[in-house]
C-alpha positions as CSV (number, residue, x, y, z in Angstrom):
1,X,89.0,105.0,105.8
2,X,90.8,101.9,107.4
3,X,93.9,100.8,105.8
4,X,95.6,98.8,108.2
5,X,94.0,95.7,109.9
6,X,95.2,94.1,113.3
7,X,94.6,90.7,114.5
8,X,95.5,89.0,117.1
9,X,94.1,90.8,120.5
10,X,92.2,89.2,123.5
11,X,92.3,87.9,127.2
12,X,95.6,86.5,128.4
13,X,97.3,85.8,131.6
14,X,99.8,87.0,133.2
15,X,103.2,85.5,131.8
16,X,101.5,84.1,128.7
17,X,102.1,84.9,125.0
18,X,99.9,86.6,122.8
19,X,100.6,87.8,118.9
20,X,99.4,90.7,117.2
21,X,99.4,90.2,113.4
22,X,98.8,93.7,111.1
23,X,97.9,93.8,106.9
24,X,96.7,96.0,104.8
25,X,95.4,95.8,101.3
26,X,95.9,99.2,100.5
27,X,99.6,99.6,101.8
28,X,102.6,98.5,100.5
29,X,104.8,97.9,104.2
30,X,108.1,97.9,102.6
31,X,107.5,101.8,102.1
32,X,107.3,102.3,105.3
33,X,108.4,102.5,109.2
34,X,106.1,100.2,110.6
35,X,105.2,100.3,114.3
36,X,102.7,99.5,116.9
37,X,101.3,101.8,119.7
38,X,99.2,101.2,122.5
39,X,96.7,102.9,124.3
40,X,95.4,101.8,128.4
41,X,92.8,103.2,129.8
42,X,93.0,106.7,131.2
43,X,96.5,107.2,129.8
44,X,98.9,108.8,126.5
45,X,98.9,106.6,123.2
46,X,102.7,105.6,123.5
47,X,105.1,103.7,121.0
48,X,105.1,100.4,122.0
49,X,108.0,99.0,119.1
50,X,108.9,100.0,115.4
51,X,110.4,98.9,112.6
52,X,112.0,101.3,110.1
53,X,112.5,99.9,106.6
54,X,116.0,99.0,107.1
55,X,114.9,96.9,109.6
56,X,116.6,99.0,112.7
57,X,114.2,98.5,115.3
58,X,112.6,100.1,118.4
59,X,111.7,99.2,121.8
60,X,109.5,101.0,124.3
61,X,111.6,100.1,127.2
62,X,109.4,98.2,129.6
63,X,109.1,95.5,126.8
64,X,112.7,95.3,126.0
65,X,113.5,91.2,126.0
66,X,109.7,90.5,126.3
67,X,108.2,91.6,122.9
68,X,109.5,91.0,119.2
69,X,108.0,93.1,116.4
70,X,108.8,91.7,112.9
71,X,107.9,92.5,109.3
72,X,107.0,90.5,106.2
73,X,107.3,92.6,103.4
74,X,106.8,90.1,100.8
75,X,103.6,89.0,102.7
76,X,102.9,92.5,103.8
77,X,102.4,91.7,106.9
78,X,103.6,92.9,110.9
79,X,103.4,90.9,113.9
80,X,103.9,91.6,117.1
81,X,105.1,88.9,119.8
82,X,104.2,89.7,123.2
83,X,105.7,87.0,125.8
84,X,105.6,87.0,129.6
85,X,102.8,89.8,129.6
86,X,101.7,91.4,132.7
87,X,98.7,93.3,133.8
88,X,100.0,96.7,133.0
89,X,100.4,95.1,128.9
90,X,96.6,95.6,128.7
91,X,95.5,98.3,126.0
92,X,94.5,98.8,122.8
93,X,97.0,98.2,120.8
94,X,97.3,100.0,116.9
95,X,99.3,99.2,113.8
96,X,101.1,102.4,112.3
97,X,102.7,102.9,109.3
98,X,104.3,105.7,108.9
99,X,106.0,106.9,105.5
100,X,109.6,108.2,106.0
101,X,109.4,110.7,102.9
102,X,106.3,112.5,103.4
103,X,105.7,111.6,107.4
104,X,102.1,110.7,106.7
105,X,100.9,108.4,109.5
106,X,98.4,105.5,109.3
107,X,96.4,103.9,111.8
108,X,94.7,100.7,112.0
109,X,91.5,100.4,114.6
110,X,93.0,98.9,117.0
111,X,92.8,95.3,118.7
112,X,92.1,94.9,122.6
113,X,94.5,93.0,124.7
114,X,93.0,91.9,128.5
115,X,95.1,90.6,131.2
116,X,93.5,89.0,133.4
117,X,94.4,85.6,136.0
């Protein structure tokens, strides 16, 4: 059962920007720590950015200053604004919602970000 839906992936050139978005009809984001993960070919899934219900944010070091995570609990959306994209940012990006109370985590199906000149 897919509870989170990501949009916004695609092909970009190095240095360009791209925005990913996530929403859900079943999960109310206000109760969850929301995050973006990615899995590049041949690599393990890694946390890119997260924002908790107090709006405290965490970023992977390599994306700090270039990526911005934001949540709108009224609209039930989570965004990842990616700027100055690099070839190594190419991956499937997944939206995640984790309950701080139960630690249960939900995932989207992922959206592909390809980087090529």
